[in-house]
C-alpha positions in Angstrom: 14.6 27.7 -18.9 14.5 27.3 -16.0 14.9 23.3 -14.2 12.5 22.2 -11.9 13.9 20.3 -8.5 15.5 17.6 -9.3 13.5 14.2 -8.3 14.7 10.9 -7.5 13.3 7.6 -8.9 11.2 5.1 -6.4 8.3 2.5 -6.3 5.1 3.2 -4.7 3.4 -0.3 -3.3 -0.1 0.0 -2.9 -2.1 -2.6 -0.5 -6.3 -2.4 -0.1 -6.9 -5.2 2.8 -9.6 -5.6 5.1 -8.6 -3.7 8.5 -8.1 -6.8 10.5 -5.3 -7.8 8.3 -3.6 -4.3 8.3 -1.3 -4.8 11.4 0.4 -8.0 9.4 0.7 -5.6 6.6 2.5 -2.8 8.2 4.4 -5.7 10.1 5.6 -6.8 6.5 6.4 -3.6 5.4 8.3 -2.7 8.3 9.9 -5.7 8.3 10.8 -5.6 4.7 12.7 -2.3 5.4 10.1 0.6 4.4 10.8 3.9 6.2 7.1 4.6 6.2 3.9 4.0 5.4 0.4 5.3 5.4 -2.9 3.9 5.8 -5.9 5.2 4.8 -9.8 4.4 5.1 -11.6 3.1 2.1 -15.1 4.0 1.4 -16.0 1.8 -0.9 -15.8 0.3 -4.4 -16.5 -2.8 -6.4 -14.0 -5.4 -7.6 -14.0 -9.7 -8.6 -15.5 -10.1 -5.0 -18.5 -7.7 -5.4 -19.1 -4.1 -4.3 -18.6 -2.4 -0.6 -20.9 0.4 -0.5 -20.1 3.6 1.7 -22.5 2.7 4.3 -21.4 -0.6 5.7 -24.0 -2.6 8.1 -21.1 -3.6 9.9 -17.5 -2.4 10.2 -16.2 -5.2 11.0 -15.4 -6.0 6.7 -14.0 -2.0 6.6 -10.9 -1.9 4.2 -8.0 -0.2 4.6 -5.2 1.1 1.8 -1.7 1.3 3.0 0.9 3.0 0.6 4.6 3.0 0.8 6.9 4.6 -0.9 10.6 3.1 -1.2 13.6 2.2 -2.9 13.1 -0.9 -5.5 14.7 -3.4 -3.5 12.9 -2.8 -0.8 9.6 -2.9 -2.9 10.4 -6.3 -4.6 10.8 -7.6 -1.3 7.5 -6.3 -0.1 5.7 -7.6 -3.6 7.6 -11.0 -2.6 6.2 -11.8 0.7 2.5 -9.7 0.6 0.5 -12.8 -1.3 1.2 -14.8 2.2 -0.4 -11.8 4.0 -3.0 -10.4 1.3 -3.9 -14.0 -0.1 -5.7 -14.8 2.9 -8.7 -12.1 2.5 -10.0 -9.8 0.5 -6.6 -7.9 -0.8 -5.4 -5.9 -3.9 -2.0 -5.0 -4.5 -0.2 -2.7 -6.8 3.0 -1.1 -7.6 4.0 2.2 -9.8 7.3 3.9 -10.3 7.1 7.5 -8.8 9.2 10.4 -8.3 10.2 12.0 -5.3 11.5 15.1 -4.1 13.4 14.5 -1.1 15.2 10.7 -1.6 16.3 10.6 2.3 12.4 10.2 3.3 12.2 6.8 1.1 
């Protein structure tokens, strides 16, 4: 049996916030030492603050999902500081363990 490529354990931090908070979250992620992140627009959803439809009347309350994959200690720094930024608006933060192929990217 052939072995697959070797992988490296990292943590994925996913944060959903109103787009007005995104610059603060990105500064937080940068300041904690993450090598990068990806920002995705969201099209709708439902949570404990209610539902958000895919066709809003106003785009001012649109949300984005910010994803950073990083080493565990960087993720811990982000998680420790995230409530100060995310706690002021609609926001969700979760973290999971992931395996990556190119460790130097994360």
